[in-house]
FIDOGU-250670 format. One line per field, with one value per residue (C-alpha): residue number from 1; residue in one letter; x, y, z. Coordinates in steps of 0.1 Angstrom, whole numbers, plus 5000, padded with zeros to 4 digits. Example, Ala and Ser with C-alpha at 12.3 -4.5 7.8 and 13.67 -1.06 7.14 Angstrom:
2
resi: [1_2]
resn: [a_s]
c1: [5123_5137]
c2: [4955_4989]
c3: [5078_5071]
% end
This chain:
511
resi: [1_2_3_4_5_6_7_8_9_10_11_12_13_14_15_16_17_18_19_20_21_22_23_24_25_26_27_28_29_30_31_32_33_34_35_36_37_38_39_40_41_42_43_44_45_46_47_48_49_50_51_52_53_54_55_56_57_58_59_60_61_62_63_64_65_66_67_68_69_70_71_72_73_74_75_76_77_78_79_80_81_82_83_84_85_86_87_88_89_90_91_92_93_94_95_96_97_98_99_100_101_102_103_104_105_106_107_108_109_110_111_112_113_114_115_116_117_118_119_120_121_122_123_124_125_126_127_128_129_130_131_132_133_134_135_136_137_138_139_140_141_142_143_144_145_146_147_148_149_150_151_152_153_154_155_156_157_158_159_160_161_162_163_164_165_166_167_168_169_170_171_172_173_174_175_176_177_178_179_180_181_182_183_184_185_186_187_188_189_190_191_192_193_194_195_196_197_198_199_200_201_202_203_204_205_206_207_208_209_210_211_212_213_214_215_216_217_218_219_220_221_222_223_224_225_226_227_228_229_230_231_232_233_234_235_236_237_238_239_240_241_242_243_244_245_246_247_248_249_250_251_252_253_254_255_256_257_258_259_260_261_262_263_264_265_266_267_268_269_270_271_272_273_274_275_276_277_278_279_280_281_282_283_284_285_286_287_288_289_290_291_292_293_294_295_296_297_298_299_300_301_302_303_304_305_306_307_308_309_310_311_312_313_314_315_316_317_318_319_320_321_322_323_324_325_326_327_328_329_330_331_332_333_334_335_336_337_338_339_340_341_342_343_344_345_346_347_348_349_350_351_352_353_354_355_356_357_358_359_360_361_362_363_364_365_366_367_368_369_370_371_372_373_374_375_376_377_378_379_380_381_382_383_384_385_386_387_388_389_390_391_392_393_394_395_396_397_398_399_400_401_402_403_404_405_406_407_408_409_410_411_412_413_414_415_416_417_418_419_420_421_422_423_424_425_426_427_428_429_430_431_432_433_434_435_436_437_438_439_440_441_442_443_444_445_446_447_448_449_450_451_452_453_454_455_456_457_458_459_460_461_462_463_464_465_466_467_468_469_470_471_472_473_474_475_476_477_478_479_480_481_482_483_484_485_486_487_488_489_490_491_492_493_494_495_496_497_498_499_500_501_502_503_504_505_506_507_508_509_510_511]
resn: [m_t_s_r_t_g_m_i_h_f_s_t_a_l_l_m_i_l_l_l_a_l_g_f_s_l_p_p_t_a_r_a_q_m_d_d_g_d_i_t_l_a_v_t_n_a_l_l_n_d_e_g_v_t_g_y_t_i_d_v_e_t_e_n_g_i_v_t_l_e_g_t_a_n_n_l_l_a_k_r_r_t_e_r_i_v_t_t_v_k_g_v_k_a_v_i_n_r_i_e_i_a_e_t_d_l_t_d_f_t_i_r_e_n_v_r_d_a_l_i_y_d_p_a_t_d_s_w_e_i_e_a_d_v_k_d_h_v_v_t_l_t_g_d_v_e_s_w_q_e_a_q_l_a_e_k_v_v_a_g_i_a_g_v_k_d_v_v_n_n_i_a_v_d_y_v_e_n_r_p_d_r_e_i_r_q_e_i_e_e_a_l_a_w_d_k_r_i_d_a_a_l_v_e_v_n_v_n_n_s_k_v_n_l_d_g_i_v_g_s_l_a_e_k_r_e_a_t_k_t_a_w_v_m_g_v_e_k_v_d_n_s_d_l_k_v_e_s_w_a_r_e_d_r_f_r_k_d_k_y_v_d_k_g_e_e_e_v_e_a_a_v_r_m_a_l_k_h_h_p_r_v_n_h_e_n_i_t_v_d_m_d_d_g_i_a_t_l_s_g_t_v_d_n_v_g_s_k_r_a_a_v_e_t_a_r_n_t_v_g_v_w_s_v_k_d_f_i_a_v_r_p_s_t_p_d_d_t_q_i_r_e_r_i_e_n_a_m_e_a_d_a_t_v_e_s_y_e_i_d_v_e_v_n_e_g_d_v_k_l_s_g_l_v_d_t_y_y_e_k_m_e_a_e_e_v_a_a_n_t_y_g_v_v_e_i_n_n_n_i_k_v_e_d_s_w_a_p_y_t_w_d_p_y_v_d_d_r_y_v_y_d_y_n_w_y_e_i_p_t_d_i_g_y_s_k_d_d_w_e_l_r_r_e_v_e_d_e_l_w_w_s_p_f_v_d_r_d_e_i_t_i_h_v_d_n_g_i_v_t_l_t_g_t_v_e_s_l_g_e_r_m_k_a_t_e_n_a_l_e_a_g_a_r_a_v_d_n_d_l_n_v_i_y_g_p_e_h_l_l_d]
c1: [6817_6839_6826_6839_6845_6879_6905_6895_6914_6905_6924_6933_6913_6881_6886_6889_6856_6840_6853_6840_6807_6799_6814_6834_6805_6797_6764_6766_6762_6791_6812_6806_6817_6849_6853_6881_6863_6858_6894_6906_6886_6898_6935_6932_6915_6943_6970_6953_6951_6988_7012_7042_7032_7018_6986_6973_7002_6994_6970_6955_6944_6929_6924_6914_6927_6961_6968_6990_7004_7016_7027_7055_7070_7093_7118_7124_7112_7079_7076_7081_7059_7031_7034_7033_7002_6984_6992_6972_6939_6916_6912_6946_6963_6994_7010_7027_7047_7055_7059_7087_7110_7109_7140_7167_7197_7219_7248_7259_7291_7271_7247_7277_7293_7260_7255_7290_7285_7251_7266_7296_7278_7248_7257_7242_7261_7294_7313_7300_7322_7298_7307_7283_7284_7261_7251_7222_7210_7208_7229_7244_7255_7282_7300_7295_7273_7263_7225_7198_7184_7217_7217_7181_7190_7219_7195_7170_7196_7206_7171_7165_7192_7179_7183_7184_7160_7166_7189_7204_7212_7241_7253_7262_7252_7280_7266_7290_7277_7254_7222_7201_7168_7148_7163_7156_7120_7114_7128_7107_7075_7082_7089_7057_7037_7052_7048_7016_7015_7011_6983_7000_6973_6970_7007_7030_7068_7090_7128_7150_7187_7183_7157_7123_7089_7059_7026_6990_6969_6971_6945_6963_6992_7008_7009_7024_7052_7059_7058_7084_7107_7103_7113_7148_7164_7200_7211_7183_7195_7162_7125_7098_7064_7047_7025_7013_6979_6960_6924_6906_6884_6916_6914_6883_6883_6884_6919_6932_6919_6951_6973_6964_6957_6975_7012_7036_7059_7090_7078_7072_7106_7123_7104_7113_7150_7149_7132_7158_7185_7172_7171_7202_7200_7199_7229_7207_7235_7234_7196_7177_7140_7116_7079_7053_7015_7019_7044_7079_7105_7137_7169_7206_7228_7232_7255_7229_7193_7182_7191_7171_7140_7144_7145_7113_7095_7106_7093_7060_7054_7058_7026_7021_7035_7008_7030_7067_7086_7119_7148_7175_7203_7223_7260_7281_7317_7305_7321_7322_7290_7302_7309_7275_7257_7276_7267_7230_7229_7247_7224_7193_7206_7211_7178_7151_7122_7134_7137_7169_7166_7135_7152_7178_7200_7216_7237_7248_7268_7250_7215_7200_7174_7155_7135_7119_7087_7077_7046_7035_7039_7055_7083_7088_7091_7115_7137_7139_7148_7177_7190_7183_7204_7234_7262_7269_7233_7221_7187_7165_7142_7120_7106_7098_7064_7040_7022_6994_6990_6953_6960_6965_6993_6982_7005_7003_7024_7027_7038_7057_7090_7084_7055_7043_7028_7062_7071_7063_7056_7028_6992_6963_6948_6912_6903_6908_6902_6870_6835_6812_6777_6774_6756_6783_6811_6795_6793_6830_6841_6821_6840_6874_6868_6854_6883_6909_6924_6933_6898_6867_6840_6812_6820_6820_6791_6796_6780_6787_6777_6790_6820_6830_6830_6822_6832_6816_6818_6845_6879_6906_6937_6949_6964_6931_6915_6941_6937_6900_6907_6931_6905_6880_6905_6914_6877_6876_6865_6872_6879_6874_6860_6871_6851_6859_6864_6895_6892_6929_6950_6954_6924_6945_6961_6928_6924]
c2: [9452_9430_9424_9449_9423_9407_9417_9441_9443_9466_9469_9505_9504_9492_9519_9546_9535_9534_9568_9584_9566_9572_9607_9593_9599_9577_9576_9591_9556_9542_9572_9569_9532_9541_9505_9490_9495_9532_9536_9519_9543_9573_9562_9555_9589_9606_9589_9596_9633_9637_9649_9635_9598_9575_9564_9544_9519_9512_9486_9492_9467_9475_9452_9465_9499_9486_9496_9475_9491_9470_9480_9500_9535_9554_9561_9557_9592_9584_9552_9570_9599_9574_9560_9595_9604_9573_9583_9614_9596_9594_9559_9545_9529_9515_9511_9481_9494_9466_9490_9480_9505_9504_9488_9511_9508_9527_9507_9505_9524_9553_9554_9555_9584_9603_9596_9608_9640_9647_9644_9665_9693_9696_9725_9707_9675_9685_9685_9652_9621_9598_9568_9552_9517_9505_9469_9459_9495_9495_9522_9516_9547_9546_9573_9596_9626_9647_9643_9619_9647_9649_9611_9614_9643_9624_9595_9618_9633_9599_9586_9614_9599_9581_9544_9540_9513_9515_9531_9512_9539_9527_9562_9564_9594_9606_9630_9657_9652_9629_9645_9635_9617_9645_9671_9650_9644_9681_9691_9665_9676_9712_9703_9684_9712_9738_9719_9728_9694_9674_9675_9660_9664_9626_9618_9608_9609_9586_9584_9558_9557_9579_9556_9573_9557_9575_9564_9575_9585_9607_9615_9603_9581_9612_9628_9596_9598_9635_9629_9601_9624_9652_9629_9625_9654_9655_9626_9602_9567_9551_9560_9534_9544_9510_9522_9553_9545_9561_9570_9596_9609_9623_9651_9665_9702_9694_9679_9708_9739_9745_9741_9774_9797_9830_9826_9852_9866_9858_9822_9819_9835_9810_9781_9792_9794_9759_9745_9761_9746_9711_9715_9701_9725_9756_9775_9789_9809_9834_9839_9864_9859_9887_9882_9909_9902_9866_9876_9860_9882_9862_9881_9873_9855_9819_9805_9787_9791_9757_9769_9801_9781_9755_9783_9799_9765_9756_9789_9785_9751_9766_9773_9810_9819_9829_9844_9847_9876_9865_9889_9863_9871_9844_9851_9822_9821_9820_9796_9809_9808_9780_9758_9765_9758_9725_9714_9722_9704_9673_9673_9675_9647_9625_9635_9608_9633_9659_9653_9673_9674_9695_9723_9750_9766_9800_9815_9851_9861_9833_9842_9812_9813_9781_9777_9749_9728_9702_9681_9693_9720_9693_9688_9725_9728_9699_9715_9746_9727_9710_9744_9757_9730_9737_9756_9791_9798_9832_9836_9816_9828_9799_9805_9769_9764_9737_9717_9705_9741_9735_9709_9725_9714_9716_9716_9691_9697_9660_9651_9681_9696_9729_9754_9757_9791_9806_9803_9836_9817_9796_9806_9781_9775_9787_9765_9728_9717_9697_9704_9688_9695_9716_9689_9664_9689_9697_9660_9655_9685_9671_9638_9655_9675_9645_9622_9649_9644_9681_9697_9696_9691_9696_9733_9741_9749_9743_9762_9756_9779_9771_9752_9779_9766_9790_9778_9794_9785_9783_9765_9767_9778_9794_9760_9743_9772_9768_9730_9734_9754_9727_9699_9718_9722_9685_9677_9697_9732_9758_9783_9786_9815_9808_9828_9806_9824_9814_9811_9814_9838_9875_9888_9910_9879_9866_9892]
c3: [5915_5937_5972_5997_6024_6026_6001_5973_5940_5911_5878_5870_5837_5856_5882_5856_5841_5875_5885_5853_5853_5890_5891_5921_5944_5974_5994_6029_6045_6025_6033_6070_6069_6050_6039_6018_5985_5991_6002_5970_5948_5968_5965_5928_5922_5940_5920_5887_5895_5904_5876_5894_5891_5865_5883_5854_5858_5895_5908_5943_5969_6003_6032_6066_6057_6046_6010_5987_5956_5926_5891_5876_5881_5858_5886_5923_5932_5915_5934_5967_5957_5950_5985_6001_5981_5995_6030_6026_6019_6049_6063_6051_6080_6063_6028_6013_5983_5957_5928_5905_5887_5849_5832_5819_5796_5820_5834_5870_5861_5845_5875_5899_5881_5881_5918_5926_5906_5923_5958_5948_5931_5954_5977_6007_6003_5987_6020_6034_6034_6016_5994_5969_5955_5927_5920_5898_5898_5937_5953_5988_6007_6034_6053_6084_6089_6119_6118_6106_6084_6065_6059_6046_6023_6008_6001_5985_5962_5951_5946_5920_5897_5866_5866_5904_5915_5953_5979_6008_6033_6056_6064_6101_6122_6144_6169_6182_6218_6238_6252_6282_6275_6292_6268_6238_6248_6254_6220_6202_6220_6211_6175_6172_6187_6164_6131_6112_6095_6128_6153_6183_6210_6214_6209_6238_6235_6256_6255_6270_6263_6233_6218_6211_6213_6199_6214_6209_6179_6148_6122_6091_6080_6065_6100_6114_6088_6096_6133_6129_6109_6134_6163_6148_6167_6176_6198_6188_6179_6170_6166_6172_6158_6161_6189_6171_6156_6128_6133_6111_6140_6156_6131_6149_6159_6196_6192_6171_6189_6209_6178_6162_6191_6191_6198_6211_6184_6204_6208_6171_6162_6185_6169_6134_6143_6158_6127_6105_6127_6119_6081_6064_6035_6057_6072_6100_6116_6086_6086_6107_6116_6125_6133_6129_6130_6117_6090_6092_6075_6067_6058_6057_6032_6019_5993_5971_5960_5974_6009_6005_5994_6021_6047_6034_6033_6068_6082_6065_6081_6116_6137_6141_6107_6083_6056_6048_6033_6018_6018_6019_5995_5976_5976_5964_5955_5919_5894_5859_5838_5815_5845_5860_5827_5823_5858_5853_5820_5834_5864_5842_5820_5851_5867_5867_5861_5837_5800_5795_5757_5760_5780_5771_5797_5796_5824_5828_5859_5879_5866_5849_5822_5814_5782_5762_5762_5788_5794_5828_5855_5877_5852_5849_5886_5888_5861_5882_5914_5896_5887_5923_5938_5916_5932_5918_5907_5921_5904_5881_5853_5843_5809_5801_5784_5795_5768_5792_5806_5813_5839_5874_5897_5934_5963_5992_6024_6030_5994_5980_5993_5977_5977_5941_5947_5954_5918_5901_5868_5882_5881_5887_5853_5849_5820_5828_5793_5798_5812_5837_5847_5878_5898_5890_5898_5932_5941_5932_5952_5982_5977_5975_6006_6025_6017_6025_6060_6061_6057_6079_6052_6077_6081_6043_6020_5982_5954_5917_5888_5853_5866_5891_5927_5956_5991_6022_6059_6085_6087_6114_6095_6063_6054_6056_6036_6008_6008_6003_5971_5959_5965_5944_5916_5918_5914_5881_5890_5863_5890_5928_5948_5983_6008_6038_6071_6092_6129_6136_6116_6108_6089_6066_6050_6037_6009]
% end
């Protein structure tokens, strides 16, 4: 094996052999050092286990905790997803993404037409004054919107179009009013405190002339990215995160204990409403929030399914919310069914992830039925999201079959925009399609938990019997409890019996 001092480079093929041969297990001393070779193995393992990227086409280098990615991706979303996955690995301090997008036969003219249609027919972007120019498969966006979040959403919609190699986002943010620095700082601090994905105990916020500086320490690169996004509240002109350092020890319990303490229901309700206000897909004025014993009940009306789902996900990410009941009704000014079907089919054809020829679309009074056969749960989920973000859709029945139905898809709050367990068609597979010895599986579960920046491995005991993993011990939150289950599945567990106790959270939600 190449020396772990200096720059480490492994080809993907060699890494796959090593991962299989070694069972991806590292001795305690190597784990404690968390050197570059260990990080490279952990990153590669994470990429190979994700259905949304082609990990076998990516080469990984690590030097002083800085990970460099090279290789090819099928589309721009996969390239960006690959980078987000890397940020969730413990010990990664920065990512240099040199992945190239695979060549396509699509012309700039076709891409420009597809981009234009995507922006027009997406319910969240149809009213924005955005122009798109395409040259050599690179899209440049210009125009004016009222928030940074709106500009980012427009870029994300465009990045999902097949053939797009990059997006230059020159959209200007034209704030309705100027805000004092003190007010901006207070809102950012509150937003950081209420977001489950960020432990901000060691983060300091400074604002000068509407320019934000984030200083201090967070426990993972994924948290740094989320903290930076959260800082873009109304009135902010720039966010500088260069002084925000990443140290894995910042995930220790002593820095998180104040995050999950019991919150007053009125406080939580107000925090959810504020979070909804910041989401560019949500018309927050039409949504009512009611908290009762950790359960957020959302009601009201929206004009598209994507807005409904974004509201639920936003509430779920708020501290103090342990479960969400969704009573939001979708009430669009419905186009005729033929028009809805054509829009969905055109959007799928232009989508970079979905193989549209594999999917059939039927529409009856706004109710959409999807059928066909795709390779993975990830593609099935993406197909549903394309339909959800089409104006006029009221409900979706996703009857698409999955060829690799034995392979579990696990949700990551730092990688995925939607919560896979909200889909009534998804159940975690109990037969992963291959077997491992119990001792080998136990070691791999230990490694998955240890490398996760979201789980405190020291508080968890692992028992394996015939491929079934039982987890006992204590964690701080329901999110950490769920992530432990997913880590065990990613390691290859046939099933997981999660008996972990949760320090903060209503007991009735653990059954």
